[in-house]
C-alpha positions as CSV (number, residue, x, y, z in Angstrom):
1,M,-11.3,-65.1,-21.9
2,R,-7.7,-64.3,-21.5
3,R,-7.9,-61.0,-19.6
4,S,-5.2,-58.5,-20.1
5,K,-3.2,-57.8,-16.9
6,G,-2.7,-54.2,-18.0
7,P,0.2,-52.3,-19.7
8,R,3.7,-52.9,-18.5
9,G,4.6,-49.2,-18.4
10,R,7.9,-47.7,-19.2
11,D,11.0,-49.7,-20.1
12,E,14.0,-50.0,-17.9
13,H,16.0,-47.3,-19.7
14,S,13.2,-44.8,-19.3
15,D,12.9,-45.6,-15.6
16,R,16.7,-45.0,-15.1
17,Q,16.6,-41.7,-17.0
18,A,13.5,-40.5,-15.1
19,G,15.3,-41.5,-11.8
20,A,18.4,-39.5,-12.8
21,D,16.4,-36.4,-13.7
22,A,14.2,-36.5,-10.7
23,S,15.0,-35.0,-7.3
24,P,15.7,-37.5,-4.4
25,A,12.5,-38.9,-3.1
26,P,11.8,-38.6,0.6
27,I,12.7,-41.6,2.7
28,S,9.0,-42.2,3.6
29,A,8.1,-42.5,0.0
30,A,10.8,-45.0,-0.6
31,L,9.7,-46.9,2.4
32,G,6.2,-46.9,1.1
33,R,7.2,-48.3,-2.2
34,A,9.2,-51.0,-0.4
35,Q,6.2,-52.0,1.7
36,S,4.0,-52.1,-1.3
37,L,6.4,-54.4,-3.2
38,F,6.7,-56.6,-0.1
39,G,2.9,-56.7,0.1
40,R,2.7,-57.8,-3.6
41,M,5.3,-60.6,-2.8
42,T,3.4,-61.9,0.3
43,P,0.6,-64.2,-0.8
44,P,-2.8,-63.2,0.5
45,P,-4.7,-65.3,3.1
46,V,-6.6,-68.3,1.6
47,G,-10.3,-67.9,1.8
48,I,-12.1,-70.7,3.7
49,N,-15.6,-71.8,2.5
50,D,-17.0,-74.4,4.8
51,S,-19.6,-76.7,3.4
52,T,-20.4,-78.8,6.4
53,L,-24.1,-77.7,6.5
54,R,-24.5,-78.5,2.9
55,D,-22.2,-81.1,1.5
56,G,-21.4,-82.4,4.9
57,E,-25.1,-83.0,5.6
58,Q,-25.3,-85.0,2.3
59,A,-23.3,-87.7,4.0
60,P,-25.5,-90.8,4.2
61,G,-27.6,-90.8,7.4
62,V,-26.5,-87.3,8.5
63,V,-29.3,-84.8,9.3
64,F,-29.0,-81.3,10.9
65,D,-32.2,-79.8,12.2
66,P,-32.5,-75.9,12.1
67,A,-31.3,-75.4,15.7
68,E,-28.3,-77.7,15.0
69,K,-27.5,-75.8,11.8
70,V,-27.4,-72.6,13.7
71,A,-25.2,-74.0,16.5
72,I,-22.7,-75.4,13.9
73,A,-22.8,-72.1,12.0
74,L,-22.0,-70.1,15.1
75,A,-19.2,-72.5,16.0
76,L,-17.8,-72.0,12.6
77,Q,-18.0,-68.3,13.0
78,E,-16.3,-68.5,16.4
79,A,-13.5,-70.4,14.7
80,G,-13.0,-67.7,12.2
81,V,-14.4,-69.3,9.1
82,E,-15.3,-66.6,6.6
83,E,-17.9,-68.3,4.4
84,I,-20.5,-70.9,5.3
85,E,-22.5,-72.8,2.6
86,A,-25.6,-73.2,4.7
87,G,-27.9,-75.4,2.7
88,I,-30.1,-75.9,-0.4
89,P,-33.2,-73.7,-0.4
90,A,-34.8,-75.7,-3.3
91,M,-35.3,-78.6,-0.7
92,G,-38.4,-76.7,0.6
93,P,-39.8,-74.4,3.3
94,R,-38.2,-76.1,6.2
95,E,-34.7,-75.7,4.7
96,I,-35.5,-72.1,3.7
97,E,-36.4,-71.4,7.3
98,A,-33.2,-73.0,8.5
99,L,-31.1,-70.9,6.1
100,A,-32.9,-67.8,7.2
101,A,-32.1,-68.6,10.8
102,V,-28.5,-69.2,10.1
103,G,-28.3,-65.9,8.3
104,A,-30.0,-64.1,11.2
105,A,-27.6,-65.7,13.7
106,L,-24.4,-64.8,11.9
107,E,-22.6,-61.5,12.4
108,R,-19.2,-62.0,10.8
109,S,-19.3,-65.1,8.6
110,Q,-21.0,-64.9,5.3
111,P,-23.8,-67.4,4.7
112,I,-24.3,-68.8,1.2
113,A,-27.2,-70.6,-0.4
114,W,-26.3,-73.5,-2.7
115,C,-28.5,-73.7,-5.9
116,R,-28.7,-75.5,-9.1
117,M,-28.2,-73.5,-12.2
118,A,-32.0,-72.7,-12.4
119,E,-34.1,-69.7,-12.0
120,K,-36.6,-71.6,-9.6
121,D,-33.6,-72.3,-7.3
122,V,-32.6,-68.6,-7.3
123,E,-36.2,-67.7,-6.4
124,A,-36.1,-70.2,-3.5
125,A,-32.8,-68.6,-2.3
126,A,-34.5,-65.1,-2.4
127,R,-36.9,-66.3,0.2
128,T,-34.0,-67.1,2.7
129,G,-33.0,-63.5,3.0
130,L,-29.4,-64.4,2.2
131,R,-27.5,-62.2,-0.3
132,R,-25.0,-64.7,-1.7
133,V,-25.7,-67.8,-3.9
134,H,-23.6,-70.5,-5.3
135,L,-24.9,-71.8,-8.7
136,S,-23.7,-75.3,-9.7
137,V,-23.9,-76.7,-13.2
138,P,-22.6,-80.0,-14.6
139,V,-19.7,-79.4,-17.0
140,S,-18.4,-82.9,-17.8
141,D,-20.0,-84.5,-21.0
142,R,-21.2,-87.4,-19.0
143,Q,-23.1,-85.4,-16.4
144,I,-24.3,-82.8,-19.1
145,A,-25.9,-85.6,-21.1
146,A,-27.4,-87.5,-18.0
147,K,-28.6,-84.5,-16.0
148,L,-29.3,-81.7,-18.5
149,G,-29.6,-83.2,-22.0
150,E,-27.9,-80.2,-23.3
151,S,-25.0,-79.3,-25.6
152,H,-21.9,-77.2,-24.6
153,A,-23.6,-74.2,-26.1
154,G,-26.7,-74.9,-24.1
155,V,-24.7,-75.0,-20.9
156,L,-23.0,-71.8,-21.7
157,G,-26.3,-70.1,-22.4
158,L,-27.8,-71.5,-19.2
159,I,-25.0,-70.0,-17.2
160,R,-25.4,-66.5,-18.9
161,R,-29.1,-66.5,-18.3
162,V,-29.3,-67.8,-14.7
163,V,-26.3,-65.9,-13.3
164,G,-27.7,-62.8,-14.9
165,F,-31.1,-63.6,-13.3
166,A,-29.5,-64.0,-9.9
167,R,-27.4,-60.7,-10.3
168,E,-30.6,-58.8,-11.2
169,R,-32.1,-59.9,-7.9
170,G,-29.2,-58.5,-6.0
171,F,-27.2,-61.7,-5.4
172,Q,-23.5,-62.0,-5.2
173,V,-22.9,-65.1,-7.3
174,S,-20.3,-67.8,-7.5
175,V,-20.5,-70.5,-10.2
176,G,-19.6,-74.1,-9.6
177,G,-18.4,-76.5,-12.3
178,E,-19.7,-79.8,-11.2
179,D,-17.5,-82.8,-12.2
180,A,-15.0,-80.2,-13.7
181,S,-12.2,-82.7,-13.2
182,R,-13.7,-85.1,-15.8
183,A,-14.6,-82.2,-18.3
184,G,-12.6,-81.1,-21.2
185,P,-10.1,-78.4,-20.1
186,D,-11.1,-76.1,-23.0
187,F,-14.8,-76.3,-22.1
188,V,-14.0,-75.6,-18.5
189,C,-12.3,-72.4,-19.6
190,D,-15.4,-71.5,-21.7
191,V,-17.5,-72.0,-18.6
192,L,-15.2,-69.7,-16.6
193,V,-15.5,-67.0,-19.3
194,A,-19.3,-67.3,-19.4
195,A,-19.6,-67.1,-15.6
196,E,-17.3,-64.0,-15.5
197,E,-19.1,-62.2,-18.4
198,A,-22.5,-62.9,-16.7
199,G,-21.3,-61.2,-13.5
200,A,-20.0,-64.0,-11.3
201,H,-17.3,-63.1,-8.9
202,R,-15.9,-66.7,-8.5
203,F,-15.6,-70.0,-10.1
204,R,-15.5,-73.2,-8.2
205,F,-13.7,-76.2,-9.8
206,A,-15.2,-79.3,-8.3
207,D,-13.4,-82.6,-8.3
208,T,-16.8,-84.2,-7.7
209,L,-15.6,-87.9,-7.8
210,G,-12.2,-87.3,-6.3
211,V,-10.4,-88.5,-9.4
212,L,-7.5,-86.0,-9.4
213,D,-4.0,-86.2,-8.1
214,P,-2.1,-83.2,-6.8
215,F,0.0,-82.8,-10.0
216,Q,-3.1,-82.6,-12.2
217,T,-4.7,-80.2,-9.8
218,Y,-1.8,-77.9,-9.8
219,A,-1.7,-77.8,-13.5
220,V,-5.4,-77.2,-13.8
221,F,-5.2,-74.1,-11.6
222,K,-2.1,-72.7,-13.3
223,R,-4.1,-72.7,-16.5
224,L,-7.3,-71.3,-14.9
225,C,-5.2,-68.4,-13.5
226,R,-4.0,-67.6,-17.0
227,E,-7.6,-67.4,-18.2
228,T,-9.0,-65.0,-15.6
229,D,-8.6,-62.6,-12.8
230,M,-11.7,-64.0,-11.2
231,E,-11.6,-65.6,-7.7
232,L,-10.9,-69.4,-8.1
233,E,-12.0,-72.0,-5.6
234,F,-11.3,-75.8,-5.3
235,H,-13.8,-78.3,-4.0
236,G,-12.2,-81.8,-3.6
237,H,-13.7,-85.1,-2.7
238,D,-11.8,-87.8,-0.8
239,D,-12.6,-91.0,-2.8
240,L,-8.9,-91.7,-3.3
241,G,-7.8,-90.2,0.0
242,L,-6.3,-87.2,-1.9
243,A,-8.8,-84.3,-1.0
244,T,-6.5,-82.5,1.3
245,A,-3.4,-83.0,-0.9
246,N,-5.3,-81.8,-4.0
247,T,-6.6,-78.8,-2.1
248,L,-3.0,-77.7,-1.2
249,A,-2.0,-78.3,-4.8
250,A,-4.8,-76.1,-6.0
251,V,-3.7,-73.3,-3.8
252,Q,-0.2,-73.7,-4.9
253,G,-1.5,-73.5,-8.5
254,G,-3.3,-70.2,-7.7
255,A,-6.6,-71.0,-6.1
256,S,-7.7,-68.1,-3.8
257,H,-10.4,-70.0,-2.0
258,V,-11.0,-73.6,-0.8
259,S,-14.1,-75.6,-0.1
260,V,-13.9,-77.9,3.0
261,C,-16.0,-79.7,5.6
262,V,-15.4,-80.3,9.3
263,L,-13.9,-83.7,9.7
264,G,-14.0,-84.2,6.0
265,L,-17.7,-85.0,6.3
266,G,-19.6,-85.4,3.0
267,E,-20.9,-87.8,0.4
268,R,-19.2,-91.2,0.0
269,A,-15.7,-90.8,1.4
270,G,-16.3,-87.1,2.2
271,N,-14.5,-83.9,1.3
272,A,-11.3,-82.2,2.2
273,A,-11.3,-81.8,6.0
274,L,-11.3,-78.1,7.3
275,E,-8.8,-78.9,10.1
276,E,-6.3,-80.8,7.8
277,V,-6.4,-78.1,5.1
278,V,-6.0,-75.1,7.5
279,A,-3.1,-76.8,9.4
280,A,-1.4,-77.9,6.2
281,L,-1.6,-74.6,4.5
282,D,0.3,-73.0,7.4
283,Q,2.7,-75.9,8.0
284,I,3.5,-76.9,4.5
285,A,2.6,-74.0,2.2
286,S,3.3,-71.1,4.6
287,R,-0.1,-69.7,3.8
288,T,-2.4,-68.1,6.3
289,T,-6.2,-68.3,6.8
290,S,-8.7,-66.5,9.1
291,V,-9.3,-69.7,11.1
292,R,-8.5,-69.9,14.8
293,T,-6.8,-73.3,15.1
294,D,-7.3,-73.5,18.8
295,R,-11.1,-73.6,18.2
296,L,-10.9,-76.6,15.8
297,P,-11.2,-79.5,18.4
298,A,-14.3,-78.1,20.0
299,L,-15.8,-77.5,16.5
300,A,-15.0,-81.0,15.4
301,E,-16.5,-82.5,18.6
302,L,-19.7,-80.5,18.1
303,V,-20.1,-81.6,14.5
304,A,-19.3,-85.3,15.3
305,A,-21.9,-85.3,18.1
306,I,-24.6,-83.8,16.0
307,A,-23.8,-86.0,12.9
308,R,-23.5,-89.0,15.2
309,R,-20.2,-89.9,13.7
310,P,-17.5,-90.3,16.4
311,I,-14.1,-88.8,15.7
312,P,-11.6,-91.7,15.0
313,E,-8.8,-91.8,17.5
314,G,-6.2,-91.6,14.8
315,K,-7.8,-88.6,13.1
316,S,-5.2,-85.9,12.3
317,I,-5.3,-82.7,14.4
318,V,-8.5,-83.4,16.3
319,G,-8.4,-87.2,17.0
320,G,-7.7,-88.4,20.6
321,A,-4.4,-90.0,19.5
322,A,-3.1,-87.0,17.5
323,F,-0.8,-85.8,20.3
324,T,-0.5,-89.1,22.2
325,H,2.7,-91.0,22.5
326,E,3.6,-94.4,23.8
327,S,6.7,-95.6,22.0
328,G,9.7,-95.6,24.3
329,I,12.1,-94.2,21.6
330,H,9.6,-91.3,20.8
331,V,8.9,-90.5,24.5
332,A,12.6,-90.4,25.4
333,G,13.1,-87.9,22.6
334,L,10.1,-85.9,23.4
335,L,11.1,-85.5,27.0
336,Q,14.4,-83.9,25.8
337,D,12.9,-81.9,22.9
338,P,9.2,-81.9,21.8
339,E,10.2,-81.2,18.3
340,T,12.0,-84.6,17.9
341,Y,8.6,-86.2,17.4
342,E,6.1,-83.3,17.0
343,S,6.3,-81.0,13.9
344,F,3.9,-78.6,15.6
345,R,2.8,-77.9,19.2
346,P,-0.5,-79.3,20.5
347,E,-1.2,-76.0,22.2
348,R,-1.6,-74.4,18.7
349,F,-4.8,-76.5,18.4
350,G,-5.9,-76.2,21.9
351,R,-4.7,-79.6,22.7
352,T,-2.2,-81.0,25.3
353,R,0.4,-83.7,24.8
354,R,-0.3,-87.1,26.4
355,I,2.2,-89.7,27.2
356,V,0.6,-93.2,27.8
357,L,2.2,-96.3,29.2
358,G,1.9,-99.5,27.3
359,K,3.6,-102.5,25.7
360,H,6.0,-100.2,23.7
361,S,6.9,-97.8,26.6
362,G,10.6,-97.4,27.8
363,R,12.2,-96.5,31.0
364,A,12.2,-92.7,30.5
365,A,8.4,-92.8,30.1
366,V,7.9,-94.9,33.3
367,A,10.2,-92.7,35.3
368,H,8.5,-89.5,34.0
369,A,5.0,-90.9,34.8
370,L,6.1,-91.8,38.3
371,A,7.7,-88.5,38.9
372,L,4.4,-86.7,37.9
373,L,2.7,-88.8,40.6
374,G,5.3,-87.7,43.1
375,V,7.3,-90.9,43.1
376,V,11.1,-90.6,42.6
377,T,12.8,-94.0,42.4
378,D,16.0,-95.6,41.3
379,P,16.8,-97.1,37.8
380,A,16.5,-100.7,39.1
381,N,12.9,-100.2,40.3
382,V,12.0,-98.3,37.1
383,A,13.2,-101.3,35.1
384,L,11.0,-103.7,37.3
385,V,8.0,-101.4,36.9
386,L,8.5,-101.3,33.1
387,D,8.5,-105.1,32.9
388,R,5.2,-105.1,34.7
389,V,3.7,-102.3,32.6
390,R,4.5,-104.3,29.5
391,E,2.9,-107.4,31.0
392,Y,-0.2,-105.6,32.1
393,A,-0.6,-103.9,28.6
394,A,-0.2,-107.2,26.8
395,E,-2.7,-108.9,29.0
396,T,-5.4,-106.2,29.0
397,K,-4.7,-104.7,25.5
398,A,-5.1,-101.3,27.3
399,P,-2.8,-98.6,28.4
400,V,-1.7,-98.4,32.0
401,G,-3.4,-95.5,33.9
402,S,-2.1,-93.7,37.0
403,K,-3.9,-96.0,39.5
404,E,-2.6,-99.1,37.8
405,L,1.0,-97.7,37.7
406,L,1.0,-96.9,41.4
407,E,-0.2,-100.4,42.1
408,L,2.5,-101.9,40.0
409,Y,5.1,-99.8,41.7
410,A,3.9,-100.8,45.1
411,E,4.0,-104.4,43.9
412,V,7.6,-104.4,42.8
413,T,8.9,-102.4,45.8
414,R,7.3,-104.6,48.4
415,P,9.8,-106.4,50.6
416,F,11.0,-109.6,49.1
417,S,9.4,-111.7,51.9
418,D,6.0,-110.2,51.2
419,R,6.3,-110.8,47.5
420,A,7.3,-114.4,48.1
421,A,4.4,-115.0,50.4
422,M,2.0,-113.7,47.7
423,G,3.5,-115.8,44.9
424,G,5.2,-112.8,43.3
425,V,8.6,-114.5,43.0
């Protein structure tokens, strides 16, 4: 359904004539119009829908008990996440109780129950006490045939019936097009229209198998935005390592909301990572969210511990090495100007910069590390210590800590006779 955006109003000539005939407007009114225009030009914040408790828990071997679900939900709320997809009520009484507990614990974030497009799932959701549901339905021909055995018309009828059923029971409803990235574009638009007409407030386009690239994703959302004024959300999987990039492209194309998981947790290769998407929206797309970035490391550590999936050292934003530097060229630049090798400050994410000594360190790093330990020395000794640092790192395959650095410094600054006696020369 191509919804009309409303009449354009008077033409330019009429506006000029009206302006000429009218008395001068007060300055406050002019400022008000200017602020209104600026507001329309400023993109609104991107809505964050976190699915760690639902899609994240679908990662192989990951299980959250009810208390753990509540703990993660509260950490998400503390981090400023607006919407939390809390679980699947159709799984049974234990899951319904967990969803109810999450709902009772949250004060600001909105909990959502995930359901199939079926009345019995909506009835299960009603027992959680939550007031929002997400209804998912296959929309690709392959999944429709395998999972529903329906025609396109049958799917559209199912959407109208079940969304209407949920609305009658007081739910706010979003509709998800499962495997939408492998569906015919025209049929996706038909699904969008059916969901809107039935009373849904949002449509989620799911790249269920992670097959899109950012260019395709952008084009999809440009078209969807021409079809509706309804909220549009993107849910991307990371099978090709493009989930975050595709999520950014969806926002650039017009998506108002994004579906993410902490650490990219999820089925197979996982989903778009909350921390990556939030950071990149601000850094690359100049779009804001409600998320407090300084809370992301603690949130990630909590989820990693409960999921029993350690955070990789090289993980962006929250990994141990994300703000750690060893290379001599890099460190020399950082000590002069942090922005030479950091595009954003670690403090923004509640992190601190670390400079480690190793095989690739340079003189500036060694001198800096010694100075932090209260040792001020001459360039010749720095060079000698650097040689020993590199030897130590190569032999141990480990960074040089403060204790080891002081020992190496003491070794190279011993009197020549002492070193000779110990076989050091």
